[in-house]
C-alpha atoms as an extended CHARMM CRD file, in Angstrom:
* protein
*
       172  EXT
         1         1  MET       CA            -20.5780000000      -35.7160000000      -20.4230000000  PROA      1               0.0000000000
         2         2  THR       CA            -17.8360000000      -35.8380000000      -23.0130000000  PROA      2               0.0000000000
         3         3  GLY       CA            -15.4580000000      -38.0880000000      -21.1120000000  PROA      3               0.0000000000
         4         4  GLU       CA            -12.8660000000      -35.3490000000      -20.5300000000  PROA      4               0.0000000000
         5         5  ALA       CA            -11.6030000000      -34.6650000000      -17.0540000000  PROA      5               0.0000000000
         6         6  ALA       CA            -12.9840000000      -31.4460000000      -15.6620000000  PROA      6               0.0000000000
         7         7  THR       CA            -10.2250000000      -28.9370000000      -15.1550000000  PROA      7               0.0000000000
         8         8  THR       CA            -10.5330000000      -26.5940000000      -12.2520000000  PROA      8               0.0000000000
         9         9  PRO       CA             -8.9790000000      -23.1690000000      -12.6110000000  PROA      9               0.0000000000
        10        10  LEU       CA             -5.8810000000      -22.4370000000      -10.5960000000  PROA      10              0.0000000000
        11        11  PRO       CA             -6.2750000000      -20.1480000000       -7.5710000000  PROA      11              0.0000000000
        12        12  VAL       CA             -5.6230000000      -16.4620000000       -8.1680000000  PROA      12              0.0000000000
        13        13  PRO       CA             -2.8300000000      -14.9060000000       -6.0840000000  PROA      13              0.0000000000
        14        14  PRO       CA             -3.4070000000      -11.6110000000       -4.2540000000  PROA      14              0.0000000000
        15        15  VAL       CA             -2.7190000000       -8.6180000000       -6.5270000000  PROA      15              0.0000000000
        16        16  LEU       CA             -1.9650000000       -5.0710000000       -5.3410000000  PROA      16              0.0000000000
        17        17  TRP       CA             -1.8430000000       -1.9920000000       -7.5670000000  PROA      17              0.0000000000
        18        18  ALA       CA             -1.1670000000        1.7410000000       -7.5400000000  PROA      18              0.0000000000
        19        19  GLN       CA             -0.4250000000        4.3190000000      -10.2090000000  PROA      19              0.0000000000
        20        20  ARG       CA              1.2130000000        7.5790000000      -11.2140000000  PROA      20              0.0000000000
        21        21  LYS       CA              0.5450000000        9.7230000000      -14.2780000000  PROA      21              0.0000000000
        22        22  ASN       CA              2.9820000000        7.6910000000      -16.3800000000  PROA      22              0.0000000000
        23        23  VAL       CA              3.1610000000        4.2150000000      -14.7650000000  PROA      23              0.0000000000
        24        24  VAL       CA              1.0710000000        1.5380000000      -13.0890000000  PROA      24              0.0000000000
        25        25  TYR       CA              2.5370000000       -0.4640000000      -10.2020000000  PROA      25              0.0000000000
        26        26  VAL       CA              1.3300000000       -4.0540000000       -9.8660000000  PROA      26              0.0000000000
        27        27  LYS       CA              2.4590000000       -6.5780000000       -7.2710000000  PROA      27              0.0000000000
        28        28  VAL       CA              1.5140000000      -10.2380000000       -7.4890000000  PROA      28              0.0000000000
        29        29  ALA       CA              1.8760000000      -11.1830000000       -3.8210000000  PROA      29              0.0000000000
        30        30  LEU       CA              2.8010000000      -14.8450000000       -4.2410000000  PROA      30              0.0000000000
        31        31  GLU       CA              5.6320000000      -15.5800000000       -1.8160000000  PROA      31              0.0000000000
        32        32  ASP       CA              8.6480000000      -17.7270000000       -2.6850000000  PROA      32              0.0000000000
        33        33  CYS       CA              7.6940000000      -17.9940000000       -6.3570000000  PROA      33              0.0000000000
        34        34  LYS       CA             10.5740000000      -19.3100000000       -8.4530000000  PROA      34              0.0000000000
        35        35  ASN       CA             10.7130000000      -18.7610000000      -12.2340000000  PROA      35              0.0000000000
        36        36  PRO       CA              7.1460000000      -17.5810000000      -12.8730000000  PROA      36              0.0000000000
        37        37  ALA       CA              5.7630000000      -17.5580000000      -16.4190000000  PROA      37              0.0000000000
        38        38  ILE       CA              5.0390000000      -13.9150000000      -17.2790000000  PROA      38              0.0000000000
        39        39  ASN       CA              3.6130000000      -12.4180000000      -20.4630000000  PROA      39              0.0000000000
        40        40  ILE       CA              3.0870000000       -8.6570000000      -20.7740000000  PROA      40              0.0000000000
        41        41  THR       CA              1.1560000000       -7.2930000000      -23.7620000000  PROA      41              0.0000000000
        42        42  ALA       CA             -0.2740000000       -3.8550000000      -24.5450000000  PROA      42              0.0000000000
        43        43  ASP       CA             -3.6020000000       -4.7390000000      -22.9370000000  PROA      43              0.0000000000
        44        44  SER       CA             -2.8420000000       -7.5190000000      -20.4320000000  PROA      44              0.0000000000
        45        45  LEU       CA             -0.4850000000       -9.1720000000      -17.9800000000  PROA      45              0.0000000000
        46        46  HSD       CA             -0.4790000000      -12.9460000000      -17.5450000000  PROA      46              0.0000000000
        47        47  PHE       CA              1.2250000000      -14.4810000000      -14.4980000000  PROA      47              0.0000000000
        48        48  LYS       CA              1.5520000000      -18.1640000000      -13.6450000000  PROA      48              0.0000000000
        49        49  GLY       CA              3.7460000000      -19.4560000000      -10.8600000000  PROA      49              0.0000000000
        50        50  THR       CA              4.0790000000      -21.8520000000       -7.9670000000  PROA      50              0.0000000000
        51        51  GLY       CA              4.5310000000      -20.4940000000       -4.4600000000  PROA      51              0.0000000000
        52        52  GLY       CA              2.8570000000      -19.4730000000       -1.2620000000  PROA      52              0.0000000000
        53        53  ALA       CA              2.7310000000      -21.2900000000        2.0610000000  PROA      53              0.0000000000
        54        54  GLU       CA              1.8090000000      -24.6110000000        0.4430000000  PROA      54              0.0000000000
        55        55  SER       CA              3.8240000000      -24.1830000000       -2.8100000000  PROA      55              0.0000000000
        56        56  LYS       CA              0.7140000000      -24.4670000000       -4.9720000000  PROA      56              0.0000000000
        57        57  PRO       CA              0.3790000000      -23.2240000000       -8.5640000000  PROA      57              0.0000000000
        58        58  HSD       CA             -1.4370000000      -19.8900000000       -9.0330000000  PROA      58              0.0000000000
        59        59  GLU       CA             -2.4800000000      -18.0130000000      -12.1550000000  PROA      59              0.0000000000
        60        60  VAL       CA             -3.9630000000      -14.6380000000      -13.0560000000  PROA      60              0.0000000000
        61        61  THR       CA             -4.5830000000      -12.6460000000      -16.2270000000  PROA      61              0.0000000000
        62        62  LEU       CA             -5.1280000000       -8.9020000000      -15.8450000000  PROA      62              0.0000000000
        63        63  ARG       CA             -6.8830000000       -7.1860000000      -18.7810000000  PROA      63              0.0000000000
        64        64  PHE       CA             -6.0800000000       -3.4950000000      -18.3530000000  PROA      64              0.0000000000
        65        65  LEU       CA             -8.5950000000       -0.6700000000      -18.6390000000  PROA      65              0.0000000000
        66        66  HSD       CA             -6.1630000000        1.2630000000      -20.8810000000  PROA      66              0.0000000000
        67        67  PRO       CA             -3.1270000000        0.1540000000      -22.9230000000  PROA      67              0.0000000000
        68        68  ILE       CA              0.4320000000        0.0340000000      -21.6200000000  PROA      68              0.0000000000
        69        69  LYS       CA              3.8460000000       -0.0630000000      -23.3210000000  PROA      69              0.0000000000
        70        70  PRO       CA              5.1360000000       -3.6210000000      -22.7930000000  PROA      70              0.0000000000
        71        71  GLU       CA              8.5810000000       -2.8080000000      -24.2210000000  PROA      71              0.0000000000
        72        72  GLU       CA              9.1070000000       -0.0970000000      -21.5750000000  PROA      72              0.0000000000
        73        73  SER       CA              7.6410000000       -2.1150000000      -18.7090000000  PROA      73              0.0000000000
        74        74  ARG       CA              9.7350000000       -4.1720000000      -16.3080000000  PROA      74              0.0000000000
        75        75  TYR       CA              9.4090000000       -6.5550000000      -13.3790000000  PROA      75              0.0000000000
        76        76  VAL       CA             11.4440000000       -8.1370000000      -10.6080000000  PROA      76              0.0000000000
        77        77  VAL       CA             10.8020000000      -11.3740000000       -8.7190000000  PROA      77              0.0000000000
        78        78  ARG       CA             11.3060000000      -10.9120000000       -4.9770000000  PROA      78              0.0000000000
        79        79  PRO       CA             10.7990000000      -13.3330000000       -2.0580000000  PROA      79              0.0000000000
        80        80  ARG       CA              7.5160000000      -11.6370000000       -1.0300000000  PROA      80              0.0000000000
        81        81  GLY       CA              6.0880000000      -11.3070000000       -4.5520000000  PROA      81              0.0000000000
        82        82  THR       CA              6.6700000000      -10.1970000000       -8.1300000000  PROA      82              0.0000000000
        83        83  GLU       CA              6.6500000000       -6.4230000000       -8.6630000000  PROA      83              0.0000000000
        84        84  PHE       CA              5.8180000000       -4.8040000000      -12.0000000000  PROA      84              0.0000000000
        85        85  VAL       CA              6.3170000000       -1.2280000000      -13.2070000000  PROA      85              0.0000000000
        86        86  LEU       CA              4.1410000000       -0.8980000000      -16.2970000000  PROA      86              0.0000000000
        87        87  ALA       CA              4.5440000000        2.1770000000      -18.5140000000  PROA      87              0.0000000000
        88        88  LYS       CA              1.2230000000        3.7160000000      -19.5190000000  PROA      88              0.0000000000
        89        89  ALA       CA              0.7530000000        4.1330000000      -23.2800000000  PROA      89              0.0000000000
        90        90  GLU       CA             -0.5280000000        7.6580000000      -22.6800000000  PROA      90              0.0000000000
        91        91  GLU       CA              0.5940000000        9.7970000000      -19.7800000000  PROA      91              0.0000000000
        92        92  GLY       CA             -2.3250000000       11.6440000000      -18.3340000000  PROA      92              0.0000000000
        93        93  PRO       CA             -5.1530000000       11.3730000000      -15.8840000000  PROA      93              0.0000000000
        94        94  PHE       CA             -5.2970000000        8.5030000000      -13.4330000000  PROA      94              0.0000000000
        95        95  TRP       CA             -7.2290000000        5.4010000000      -14.4220000000  PROA      95              0.0000000000
        96        96  LYS       CA            -10.4650000000        4.9990000000      -12.4990000000  PROA      96              0.0000000000
        97        97  ARG       CA             -9.6700000000        1.2820000000      -12.0810000000  PROA      97              0.0000000000
        98        98  LEU       CA             -7.0320000000       -1.2180000000      -13.1900000000  PROA      98              0.0000000000
        99        99  LEU       CA             -9.1300000000       -3.7410000000      -15.0980000000  PROA      99              0.0000000000
       100       100  GLN       CA            -11.5480000000       -3.5410000000      -18.0320000000  PROA      100             0.0000000000
       101       101  ASP       CA            -14.3600000000       -5.2210000000      -16.1410000000  PROA      101             0.0000000000
       102       102  ASP       CA            -16.1620000000       -3.1550000000      -13.5300000000  PROA      102             0.0000000000
       103       103  VAL       CA            -16.3240000000       -6.0440000000      -11.0330000000  PROA      103             0.0000000000
       104       104  LYS       CA            -14.8250000000       -5.9640000000       -7.5460000000  PROA      104             0.0000000000
       105       105  HSD       CA            -12.4590000000       -8.9260000000       -7.2390000000  PROA      105             0.0000000000
       106       106  HSD       CA            -11.5600000000      -10.1420000000       -3.7390000000  PROA      106             0.0000000000
       107       107  TRP       CA             -7.9520000000      -10.7720000000       -4.8040000000  PROA      107             0.0000000000
       108       108  LEU       CA             -7.3560000000       -7.2400000000       -6.2170000000  PROA      108             0.0000000000
       109       109  LYS       CA             -6.5400000000       -4.4430000000       -3.7540000000  PROA      109             0.0000000000
       110       110  VAL       CA             -5.0060000000       -0.9730000000       -3.7660000000  PROA      110             0.0000000000
       111       111  ASP       CA             -1.3470000000       -0.8750000000       -2.7200000000  PROA      111             0.0000000000
       112       112  PHE       CA             -1.5120000000        1.9680000000       -0.2030000000  PROA      112             0.0000000000
       113       113  ASN       CA              2.2650000000        1.7780000000        0.3340000000  PROA      113             0.0000000000
       114       114  LYS       CA              2.6980000000        3.1690000000       -3.1920000000  PROA      114             0.0000000000
       115       115  TRP       CA             -0.5410000000        5.0670000000       -3.6380000000  PROA      115             0.0000000000
       116       116  VAL       CA             -0.6240000000        8.8510000000       -4.1140000000  PROA      116             0.0000000000
       117       117  ASP       CA             -3.6130000000       10.9760000000       -4.9950000000  PROA      117             0.0000000000
       118       118  GLU       CA             -3.7820000000       12.3190000000       -8.5140000000  PROA      118             0.0000000000
       119       119  ASP       CA             -3.3970000000       15.8560000000       -7.1310000000  PROA      119             0.0000000000
       120       120  ASP       CA             -0.1350000000       14.9150000000       -5.3830000000  PROA      120             0.0000000000
       121       121  SER       CA              1.4500000000       12.8930000000       -8.1870000000  PROA      121             0.0000000000
       122       122  GLY       CA              3.4370000000       15.8620000000       -9.5390000000  PROA      122             0.0000000000
       123       123  ASP       CA              5.0130000000       16.4650000000       -6.1270000000  PROA      123             0.0000000000
       124       124  GLU       CA              6.7830000000       13.1350000000       -5.6230000000  PROA      124             0.0000000000
       125       125  LEU       CA              9.1580000000       14.2860000000       -2.8650000000  PROA      125             0.0000000000
       126       126  GLY       CA              6.6590000000       16.3630000000       -0.9450000000  PROA      126             0.0000000000
       127       127  ALA       CA              4.0170000000       13.6630000000       -0.9010000000  PROA      127             0.0000000000
       128       128  GLY       CA              5.6370000000       11.5350000000        1.7380000000  PROA      128             0.0000000000
       129       129  GLY       CA              8.9030000000       12.9800000000        2.9080000000  PROA      129             0.0000000000
       130       130  GLY       CA              8.1940000000       16.6130000000        3.7080000000  PROA      130             0.0000000000
       131       131  ASP       CA              9.7030000000       18.5590000000        6.5880000000  PROA      131             0.0000000000
       132       132  PHE       CA              7.5420000000       17.6050000000        9.5780000000  PROA      132             0.0000000000
       133       133  GLU       CA              8.8990000000       20.3950000000       11.8050000000  PROA      133             0.0000000000
       134       134  GLU       CA              8.1030000000       23.0310000000        9.1890000000  PROA      134             0.0000000000
       135       135  MET       CA              4.5820000000       21.6750000000        8.8140000000  PROA      135             0.0000000000
       136       136  MET       CA              4.0400000000       21.7620000000       12.5910000000  PROA      136             0.0000000000
       137       137  ARG       CA              5.3820000000       25.3260000000       12.8390000000  PROA      137             0.0000000000
       138       138  SER       CA              3.0040000000       26.4700000000       10.1350000000  PROA      138             0.0000000000
       139       139  MET       CA              0.1720000000       24.8660000000       12.0960000000  PROA      139             0.0000000000
       140       140  GLY       CA              1.4080000000       26.4250000000       15.3480000000  PROA      140             0.0000000000
       141       141  GLY       CA              2.3770000000       23.1120000000       16.8910000000  PROA      141             0.0000000000
       142       142  LEU       CA              6.1450000000       23.4800000000       17.5080000000  PROA      142             0.0000000000
       143       143  GLY       CA              7.9810000000       26.2540000000       19.3730000000  PROA      143             0.0000000000
       144       144  ASP       CA              8.6980000000       29.6140000000       17.7120000000  PROA      144             0.0000000000
       145       145  ASP       CA              5.5740000000       31.1860000000       19.1690000000  PROA      145             0.0000000000
       146       146  ASP       CA              4.6120000000       33.1640000000       22.2660000000  PROA      146             0.0000000000
       147       147  THR       CA              2.4990000000       30.5390000000       23.9910000000  PROA      147             0.0000000000
       148       148  PRO       CA              3.4950000000       29.9370000000       27.6200000000  PROA      148             0.0000000000
       149       149  ASP       CA              5.6940000000       26.9600000000       28.3810000000  PROA      149             0.0000000000
       150       150  MET       CA              3.3360000000       24.3390000000       29.7390000000  PROA      150             0.0000000000
       151       151  ASP       CA              6.0900000000       22.7510000000       31.8440000000  PROA      151             0.0000000000
       152       152  GLN       CA              6.2700000000       25.9170000000       33.9890000000  PROA      152             0.0000000000
       153       153  ALA       CA              2.5290000000       26.1890000000       34.5480000000  PROA      153             0.0000000000
       154       154  GLY       CA              1.1980000000       25.1600000000       37.9410000000  PROA      154             0.0000000000
       155       155  ASP       CA             -0.6460000000       21.8940000000       38.2450000000  PROA      155             0.0000000000
       156       156  SER       CA             -2.7290000000       20.5320000000       41.0890000000  PROA      156             0.0000000000
       157       157  ASP       CA             -0.8490000000       17.2430000000       40.7920000000  PROA      157             0.0000000000
       158       158  ASP       CA              2.3700000000       19.0280000000       41.8200000000  PROA      158             0.0000000000
       159       159  GLU       CA              1.1460000000       19.8650000000       45.3580000000  PROA      159             0.0000000000
       160       160  GLU       CA              2.4340000000       17.9970000000       48.4220000000  PROA      160             0.0000000000
       161       161  ILE       CA              0.4330000000       14.9700000000       49.3980000000  PROA      161             0.0000000000
       162       162  PRO       CA             -0.5180000000       15.0620000000       53.0990000000  PROA      162             0.0000000000
       163       163  ASP       CA              0.6990000000       12.2090000000       55.2930000000  PROA      163             0.0000000000
       164       164  LEU       CA             -1.7300000000        9.4220000000       56.0260000000  PROA      164             0.0000000000
       165       165  GLU       CA             -3.1210000000        9.3290000000       59.5220000000  PROA      165             0.0000000000
       166       166  SER       CA             -1.5790000000        6.6150000000       61.5960000000  PROA      166             0.0000000000
       167       167  SER       CA             -3.6750000000        3.5080000000       62.0740000000  PROA      167             0.0000000000
       168       168  SER       CA             -3.3700000000        3.7970000000       65.8770000000  PROA      168             0.0000000000
       169       169  SER       CA             -5.4140000000        7.0080000000       65.8980000000  PROA      169             0.0000000000
       170       170  ASN       CA             -8.3040000000        5.2170000000       64.1850000000  PROA      170             0.0000000000
       171       171  LYS       CA             -8.7100000000        2.7490000000       67.0760000000  PROA      171             0.0000000000
       172       172  GLU       CA            -11.3450000000        3.7100000000       69.6130000000  PROA      172             0.0000000000
């Protein structure tokens, strides 16, 4: 033992990510974080801040699989977390993962609220906000066809229910 106090690493906050052909979205989900220390370089993002339910310090360094453009990247601190839009150095195919290391980290998850498949990334508007009625018509699910109106069809539940026999007739 050298006589130095052992330092324990700070806990890592939850991190969510998604991407497009030209940008990577990263969210450090540390709630109520005030004035975090952030450093963005071409190959990494370092975040250190105090927040969460117990207002504890958290820290994470993300070493990216591919380079980004730090001068064109931006972030905003919100009450529910810090959101980053990181410009990819080279626009092109989607990254197969966010980080250099091929290890599954429990704190790193896909942000399905922002995720689109690589095939859909060119069609930003159609990916999530298409015309639902038009889609249903093309599938044969909404009007404009010759199928009979189901409300007019007979149903065994629509028949009269016979009266119950009186309880006096059951006595013998």
